[in-house]
Backbone as JSON, one array per atom type, in Angstrom:
{
  "sequence": "MVLLKDALADNSYPGRGVLWCTTGDGTTLGAYFLTGRSPASQARTLHLTAAGELIVAPSDARGHVHLRHYVAARQIGTRLVFGNGEQVSTVADRLASGQDPLPALDGLDYEPDPPIFTPRLTVIADNHEGGEAWFGAARRSTADRTATNRLTLHVSDLAPGEGVLMTTYRSDGQEIATGDPFMEPAPS",
  "N": [[94.41, -40.54, 173.54], [91.05, -40.1, 174.41], [89.53, -37.59, 176.3], [87.12, -37.81, 178.94], [85.28, -35.67, 179.13], [85.4, -34.69, 176.53], [84.53, -36.89, 175.03], [81.86, -37.01, 175.74], [81.06, -34.45, 175.0], [81.0, -34.54, 172.26], [78.65, -35.77, 171.74], [75.55, -34.91, 171.57], [73.19, -35.84, 172.74], [73.44, -38.2, 174.89], [71.74, -39.87, 176.3], [71.34, -42.32, 178.62], [74.05, -43.29, 180.76], [76.87, -45.34, 181.71], [79.78, -45.63, 183.67], [82.99, -46.86, 184.45], [85.92, -46.34, 186.12], [89.35, -45.45, 186.86], [90.56, -43.03, 188.87], [92.88, -40.22, 188.7], [94.37, -40.44, 191.06], [94.29, -43.12, 191.58], [91.94, -44.16, 192.66], [89.07, -46.21, 192.38], [86.1, -45.69, 190.51], [82.67, -45.65, 190.01], [80.03, -44.64, 187.89], [76.78, -43.39, 187.11], [74.62, -41.88, 184.82], [71.81, -39.92, 183.72], [69.84, -38.52, 181.13], [67.21, -36.62, 179.58], [64.84, -36.2, 176.94], [62.06, -35.79, 176.5], [59.32, -34.15, 178.23], [58.31, -35.89, 180.23], [60.46, -37.66, 180.63], [62.33, -35.88, 181.52], [61.32, -35.19, 183.94], [62.44, -36.47, 186.28], [64.28, -37.69, 189.11], [67.26, -38.53, 190.93], [67.53, -40.55, 193.78], [68.8, -41.52, 196.95], [67.94, -44.25, 198.78], [66.78, -45.25, 202.09], [67.54, -47.86, 202.35], [69.84, -47.91, 200.94], [69.8, -48.02, 198.18], [70.12, -46.58, 194.95], [67.75, -44.8, 193.33], [65.77, -44.04, 190.44], [63.37, -41.75, 190.29], [60.01, -40.37, 189.9], [59.73, -36.83, 189.57], [57.53, -35.36, 189.79], [53.91, -35.37, 189.87], [53.29, -37.41, 188.11], [53.52, -40.12, 188.47], [54.65, -43.59, 188.85], [56.43, -45.13, 186.22], [57.48, -47.96, 184.68], [59.56, -48.05, 182.71], [60.83, -45.64, 183.0], [61.34, -45.23, 185.69], [63.18, -46.68, 188.25], [65.39, -48.95, 190.06], [68.57, -47.78, 190.1], [71.06, -48.34, 191.11], [72.54, -50.81, 193.18], [73.94, -52.3, 196.04], [75.54, -55.38, 196.45], [76.86, -57.43, 198.58], [80.29, -57.27, 198.16], [80.09, -56.13, 195.73], [78.98, -53.69, 193.37], [76.1, -52.97, 191.6], [74.99, -51.33, 188.78], [72.98, -49.36, 186.51], [70.75, -48.67, 183.7], [68.0, -49.36, 184.06], [65.19, -51.54, 184.97], [66.48, -53.95, 184.97], [68.68, -53.82, 186.63], [67.89, -54.53, 189.23], [67.18, -57.2, 188.72], [69.67, -58.33, 187.96], [71.13, -57.84, 190.3], [69.67, -59.43, 192.11], [70.23, -61.95, 191.01], [73.0, -62.12, 191.47], [72.94, -62.08, 194.26], [71.8, -64.54, 194.71], [73.89, -66.19, 194.22], [74.96, -66.4, 191.65], [77.59, -65.99, 189.25], [79.2, -63.05, 187.79], [79.08, -62.99, 184.8], [77.0, -64.94, 184.01], [74.94, -63.69, 185.42], [74.47, -61.41, 183.96], [73.39, -62.36, 181.64], [70.78, -63.02, 179.22], [69.3, -60.67, 179.26], [67.17, -58.08, 177.89], [66.66, -55.47, 175.43], [64.97, -52.28, 175.86], [61.41, -52.16, 175.49], [60.57, -49.9, 173.73], [59.56, -48.64, 171.15], [60.19, -46.16, 168.61], [62.88, -46.37, 169.17], [64.03, -48.33, 170.85], [65.62, -48.6, 173.34], [68.87, -49.38, 174.5], [69.73, -51.6, 177.17], [71.86, -51.05, 179.77], [74.26, -52.36, 181.96], [76.33, -52.57, 184.81], [78.5, -54.54, 186.72], [80.46, -54.18, 189.42], [83.48, -54.7, 191.21], [83.83, -53.6, 194.44], [86.24, -52.4, 195.46], [89.56, -51.05, 195.74], [91.19, -50.96, 192.64], [89.47, -52.78, 191.61], [87.74, -55.11, 189.47], [85.44, -54.99, 186.65], [82.32, -55.87, 185.13], [80.7, -55.29, 182.22], [77.5, -55.12, 180.75], [75.51, -55.08, 177.86], [72.41, -54.91, 176.39], [71.18, -54.87, 173.34], [69.15, -53.9, 170.56], [69.21, -55.57, 167.46], [70.91, -54.09, 164.7], [70.26, -54.81, 162.21], [67.54, -56.23, 160.34], [66.51, -57.93, 162.19], [64.63, -58.71, 165.14], [65.81, -59.61, 167.32], [67.74, -59.69, 170.38], [70.92, -58.38, 170.74], [73.6, -59.22, 172.71], [76.14, -57.86, 174.57], [79.01, -58.45, 176.42], [81.54, -57.29, 178.55], [84.57, -57.6, 180.09], [86.38, -55.83, 182.4], [89.5, -55.02, 183.64], [92.36, -54.22, 185.7], [92.69, -51.39, 185.35], [94.62, -48.6, 184.78], [95.66, -45.63, 186.61], [93.68, -42.92, 185.58], [92.37, -44.19, 183.47], [89.41, -45.45, 181.84], [86.12, -46.89, 181.19], [83.3, -46.36, 179.22], [79.84, -46.53, 178.57], [77.09, -45.56, 176.62], [73.58, -45.02, 176.06], [72.66, -43.79, 173.74], [73.6, -42.11, 170.66], [73.75, -38.97, 169.37], [73.14, -36.27, 167.13], [71.7, -34.18, 167.87], [69.42, -34.04, 166.4], [68.82, -36.55, 165.01], [68.56, -39.75, 166.53], [70.47, -42.47, 167.55], [71.46, -45.81, 168.47], [74.03, -45.93, 170.88], [77.7, -46.11, 170.71], [79.28, -49.33, 171.14], [81.14, -49.35, 173.34], [83.32, -46.95, 174.93], [86.63, -45.79, 175.65], [87.45, -43.53, 177.49], [89.56, -41.05, 179.13], [89.15, -40.22, 182.5], [89.93, -37.72, 183.49]],
  "CA": [[93.33, -40.92, 174.44], [89.98, -39.11, 174.48], [89.09, -37.24, 177.65], [85.71, -38.06, 179.18], [84.49, -34.48, 178.78], [85.36, -34.59, 175.07], [83.71, -37.99, 174.53], [80.45, -36.62, 175.93], [80.81, -33.19, 174.27], [80.74, -34.89, 170.86], [77.39, -36.5, 171.68], [74.63, -33.93, 172.16], [72.21, -36.53, 173.57], [73.91, -39.56, 175.17], [70.71, -40.66, 176.98], [71.84, -42.81, 179.9], [75.42, -43.76, 180.63], [77.56, -46.0, 182.82], [81.22, -45.43, 183.61], [83.86, -47.46, 185.46], [87.23, -45.77, 185.84], [90.3, -45.23, 187.94], [90.91, -41.61, 188.85], [94.31, -39.93, 188.67], [95.04, -40.88, 192.29], [94.16, -44.57, 191.72], [90.66, -44.55, 193.24], [88.09, -46.69, 191.42], [84.89, -44.88, 190.53], [81.56, -46.03, 189.15], [79.09, -43.53, 187.73], [75.59, -43.55, 186.29], [73.94, -40.6, 184.56], [70.66, -39.97, 182.84], [69.33, -37.28, 180.54], [65.91, -36.88, 178.99], [64.38, -35.24, 175.93], [60.64, -35.49, 176.67], [59.0, -33.63, 179.56], [58.17, -36.99, 181.19], [61.81, -38.16, 180.95], [63.04, -34.83, 182.27], [60.7, -35.09, 185.27], [62.98, -37.56, 187.1], [65.37, -37.36, 190.0], [67.96, -39.65, 191.55], [67.42, -40.52, 195.24], [69.38, -42.61, 197.71], [66.94, -44.71, 199.74], [67.29, -45.66, 203.4], [68.14, -49.19, 202.16], [71.1, -47.75, 200.22], [69.64, -48.13, 196.73], [69.96, -45.36, 194.17], [66.58, -45.0, 192.48], [65.29, -43.0, 189.54], [61.98, -41.57, 190.71], [59.35, -39.21, 189.31], [59.87, -35.6, 190.35], [56.22, -34.69, 189.8], [52.79, -36.25, 190.21], [52.96, -38.29, 186.98], [53.46, -41.51, 188.93], [55.69, -44.54, 188.46], [56.39, -45.79, 184.92], [58.61, -48.88, 184.84], [60.68, -47.77, 181.81], [61.5, -44.4, 183.41], [61.58, -45.2, 187.15], [63.77, -47.98, 188.55], [66.58, -48.97, 190.89], [69.72, -47.52, 189.23], [72.27, -48.93, 191.72], [72.33, -51.6, 194.39], [75.12, -52.98, 196.56], [75.37, -56.8, 196.79], [78.15, -57.84, 199.15], [81.38, -56.36, 197.77], [79.87, -55.7, 194.35], [78.01, -52.66, 193.07], [75.42, -53.17, 190.32], [74.32, -50.1, 188.38], [72.58, -49.33, 185.11], [69.69, -47.79, 183.27], [66.64, -49.89, 184.03], [64.76, -52.52, 185.95], [67.39, -55.09, 184.95], [69.62, -53.7, 187.74], [67.36, -55.36, 190.31], [67.27, -58.59, 188.28], [71.07, -58.75, 188.03], [71.5, -57.86, 191.73], [69.06, -60.63, 192.69], [70.98, -63.1, 190.52], [74.25, -62.16, 192.22], [72.61, -62.43, 195.65], [71.5, -65.97, 194.76], [75.13, -66.93, 194.04], [75.47, -66.44, 190.28], [78.76, -65.2, 188.91], [78.81, -61.88, 187.0], [78.67, -63.2, 183.41], [75.65, -65.49, 183.92], [73.97, -62.73, 185.96], [74.18, -60.43, 182.9], [72.84, -63.04, 180.47], [69.34, -63.11, 179.03], [68.61, -59.37, 179.35], [66.67, -57.56, 176.62], [66.55, -54.02, 175.28], [63.68, -51.77, 176.31], [60.34, -52.21, 174.48], [60.13, -48.52, 173.54], [59.76, -48.27, 169.75], [61.05, -46.77, 167.58], [64.3, -46.29, 169.54], [64.46, -49.59, 171.48], [66.76, -48.19, 174.17], [69.7, -50.45, 175.06], [69.85, -51.7, 178.63], [73.27, -51.08, 180.15], [74.42, -52.79, 183.34], [77.7, -52.8, 185.25], [78.77, -55.19, 188.0], [81.82, -53.73, 189.73], [84.05, -54.99, 192.52], [83.83, -52.34, 195.18], [87.48, -52.19, 196.19], [90.57, -50.4, 194.91], [91.69, -51.82, 191.58], [88.46, -53.79, 191.32], [87.36, -55.34, 188.09], [84.04, -54.73, 186.36], [81.71, -56.56, 184.0], [79.68, -54.47, 181.56], [76.57, -55.83, 179.9], [74.64, -54.23, 177.05], [71.39, -55.62, 175.63], [70.85, -53.93, 172.27], [68.42, -54.46, 169.43], [70.02, -55.72, 166.26], [70.8, -52.99, 163.73], [69.71, -55.4, 160.99], [66.08, -56.33, 160.4], [66.11, -58.88, 163.23], [64.14, -58.12, 166.39], [66.56, -60.29, 168.38], [68.62, -58.89, 171.22], [72.36, -58.63, 170.72], [74.11, -59.01, 174.06], [77.58, -57.63, 174.65], [79.59, -58.41, 177.76], [82.9, -56.79, 178.53], [85.22, -57.72, 181.39], [87.38, -54.77, 182.5], [90.35, -55.18, 184.83], [93.68, -53.6, 185.66], [92.69, -50.02, 184.85], [95.66, -47.74, 185.34], [95.12, -44.3, 186.93], [93.3, -42.12, 184.42], [91.72, -44.99, 182.43], [88.02, -45.76, 182.13], [85.26, -47.44, 180.15], [82.01, -45.67, 179.21], [78.79, -46.94, 177.63], [75.9, -44.71, 176.62], [72.48, -45.63, 175.32], [72.42, -43.14, 172.44], [74.51, -41.18, 170.01], [72.84, -38.05, 168.69], [73.63, -34.97, 166.65], [70.69, -33.22, 168.3], [68.23, -34.27, 165.59], [68.64, -37.99, 164.86], [69.05, -40.54, 167.66], [70.83, -43.85, 167.23], [72.09, -46.53, 169.57], [75.41, -45.49, 171.1], [78.81, -47.02, 170.45], [79.29, -50.41, 172.14], [81.8, -48.78, 174.51], [84.44, -46.04, 174.69], [87.63, -45.83, 176.71], [87.97, -42.18, 177.73], [90.27, -40.76, 180.36], [88.21, -39.46, 183.33], [90.37, -36.37, 183.87]],
  "C": [[92.32, -39.77, 174.5], [89.64, -38.85, 175.94], [87.59, -37.45, 177.76], [84.87, -36.85, 178.76], [84.37, -34.31, 177.27], [84.49, -35.69, 174.46], [82.23, -37.65, 174.65], [80.11, -35.35, 175.18], [80.47, -33.46, 172.81], [79.42, -35.62, 170.67], [76.34, -35.63, 172.36], [73.52, -34.57, 173.0], [72.67, -37.97, 173.81], [72.87, -40.45, 175.84], [71.16, -41.03, 178.37], [73.26, -43.32, 179.7], [75.93, -44.41, 181.9], [79.06, -45.87, 182.58], [81.88, -46.2, 184.75], [85.26, -46.97, 185.14], [88.11, -45.78, 187.08], [90.75, -43.78, 187.82], [92.44, -41.44, 188.87], [95.06, -40.4, 189.91], [94.88, -42.38, 192.55], [92.87, -45.06, 192.34], [89.73, -45.06, 192.14], [86.79, -45.93, 191.62], [83.89, -45.45, 189.55], [80.59, -44.87, 189.08], [77.94, -43.94, 186.82], [75.01, -42.17, 186.06], [72.76, -40.83, 183.64], [70.31, -38.58, 182.36], [67.99, -37.62, 179.93], [65.54, -35.8, 177.99], [62.93, -34.83, 176.19], [60.4, -34.9, 178.06], [58.88, -34.74, 180.61], [59.54, -37.55, 181.59], [62.62, -37.14, 181.73], [62.52, -34.7, 183.7], [61.12, -36.27, 186.15], [64.1, -37.03, 187.97], [66.02, -38.65, 190.5], [67.88, -39.48, 193.06], [68.15, -41.72, 195.83], [68.37, -43.0, 198.78], [67.6, -45.06, 201.07], [67.95, -47.03, 203.32], [69.45, -49.12, 201.38], [71.01, -47.93, 198.72], [69.55, -46.73, 196.13], [68.81, -45.59, 193.22], [66.35, -43.78, 191.6], [63.8, -42.91, 189.8], [61.35, -40.39, 190.0], [59.53, -37.99, 190.21], [58.57, -34.8, 190.38], [55.14, -35.74, 190.07], [52.43, -37.23, 189.1], [52.87, -39.76, 187.39], [54.55, -42.38, 188.32], [55.41, -45.15, 187.09], [57.64, -46.65, 184.85], [59.77, -48.61, 183.89], [61.44, -46.5, 182.21], [61.92, -44.38, 184.87], [62.01, -46.59, 187.6], [64.9, -47.82, 189.56], [67.77, -48.82, 189.94], [71.01, -48.1, 189.8], [71.89, -49.66, 193.0], [73.63, -52.31, 194.76], [74.75, -54.41, 196.91], [76.72, -57.3, 197.28], [79.22, -56.81, 198.8], [81.22, -55.83, 196.35], [78.78, -54.65, 194.27], [77.43, -52.95, 191.7], [74.74, -51.85, 189.99], [74.03, -50.11, 186.89], [71.32, -48.53, 184.9], [68.29, -48.38, 183.24], [66.39, -50.95, 185.08], [65.64, -53.77, 185.97], [68.42, -55.01, 186.06], [69.17, -54.58, 188.91], [67.46, -56.85, 189.97], [68.69, -59.11, 188.43], [71.52, -58.82, 189.49], [70.91, -59.09, 192.42], [69.8, -61.89, 192.26], [72.31, -63.24, 191.27], [74.01, -62.61, 193.65], [72.31, -63.92, 195.78], [72.73, -66.83, 194.45], [75.65, -67.0, 192.62], [76.72, -65.59, 190.15], [78.34, -64.06, 187.97], [78.35, -62.17, 185.56], [77.3, -63.86, 183.28], [74.58, -64.52, 184.44], [73.58, -61.69, 184.91], [73.47, -61.05, 181.69], [71.32, -62.95, 180.43], [68.59, -61.79, 179.15], [68.2, -58.92, 177.95], [66.69, -56.04, 176.63], [65.15, -53.58, 175.7], [62.65, -51.83, 175.18], [59.75, -50.82, 174.26], [60.35, -48.06, 172.1], [59.55, -46.77, 169.54], [62.52, -46.85, 167.98], [64.83, -47.61, 170.07], [65.76, -49.35, 172.27], [67.55, -49.4, 174.67], [69.64, -50.43, 176.58], [71.32, -51.92, 178.94], [73.37, -51.43, 181.63], [75.9, -53.0, 183.63], [77.67, -53.52, 186.6], [80.22, -54.86, 188.31], [82.23, -54.19, 191.12], [84.29, -53.67, 193.22], [85.07, -52.19, 196.05], [88.52, -51.63, 195.21], [91.14, -51.39, 193.9], [90.71, -52.88, 191.14], [88.13, -53.9, 189.85], [85.87, -55.08, 187.92], [83.61, -55.54, 185.15], [80.61, -55.66, 183.47], [78.79, -55.39, 180.73], [75.72, -54.82, 179.14], [73.69, -55.14, 176.27], [70.86, -54.62, 174.6], [70.05, -54.64, 171.18], [69.37, -54.54, 168.24], [69.83, -54.51, 165.34], [70.34, -53.49, 162.37], [68.19, -55.45, 161.14], [65.59, -57.3, 161.46], [65.57, -58.14, 164.44], [64.86, -58.73, 167.59], [67.41, -59.29, 169.18], [70.06, -59.33, 171.01], [72.87, -58.29, 172.12], [75.63, -58.93, 174.02], [77.98, -57.68, 176.1], [81.06, -58.06, 177.61], [83.46, -56.89, 179.94], [86.38, -56.72, 181.41], [88.17, -55.0, 183.78], [91.64, -54.4, 184.62], [93.69, -52.22, 185.02], [93.8, -49.24, 185.56], [95.03, -46.4, 185.73], [94.87, -43.5, 185.65], [92.65, -42.88, 183.29], [90.28, -45.29, 182.84], [87.31, -46.35, 180.94], [83.88, -46.81, 180.33], [81.1, -46.32, 178.19], [77.67, -45.93, 177.75], [74.82, -45.38, 175.78], [72.37, -45.07, 173.91], [73.64, -42.38, 171.95], [73.6, -40.29, 169.2], [73.56, -36.78, 168.28], [72.68, -33.86, 167.06], [69.38, -33.36, 167.54], [67.89, -35.76, 165.52], [69.24, -38.7, 166.08], [69.32, -41.95, 167.17], [71.41, -44.49, 168.48], [73.55, -46.11, 169.66], [76.44, -46.53, 170.72], [78.78, -48.13, 171.49], [79.99, -49.98, 173.44], [82.91, -47.85, 174.05], [85.4, -46.17, 175.86], [88.24, -44.45, 176.93], [88.75, -42.09, 179.02], [89.36, -39.88, 181.22], [88.66, -38.05, 183.66], [90.61, -35.5, 182.66]]
}
């Protein structure tokens, strides 16, 4: 089993990432992280709003840009929705209107940011001990198609020390490519 720190150490630029895991003591944990290469992408901070949303906001006077600034996490009832873009709000709204997790993740697209076409990653997680999670990834085809490939993954029954991680990119520090569909590292 690969440890989480080793899975990320082998990827010099993971971009954005989502993790759902069970810690060594059995506590479920959801995590979202972001990194940036350009000065504009580095000029971001995470803030918890008074409404309880986790937002990615500009840390300077550059102003709001929808691909870089968005709601990264929102609680809907007993479920937590988190991810790397404006689709988090879309999925949360779908859940709030009564949709189940799989249909709520359907129809999402990758980001329109050529030449990379950043994947959109979204997690819907039950917010209780031992809770299950649904991961969604909207990725551009690696073939010549411009279509979106959509991956959904239902995760349940994680034992202590097990987790699932998705990242937007895999990079050696020079070349950037879309990340692996998912990894199963140990959080400790």
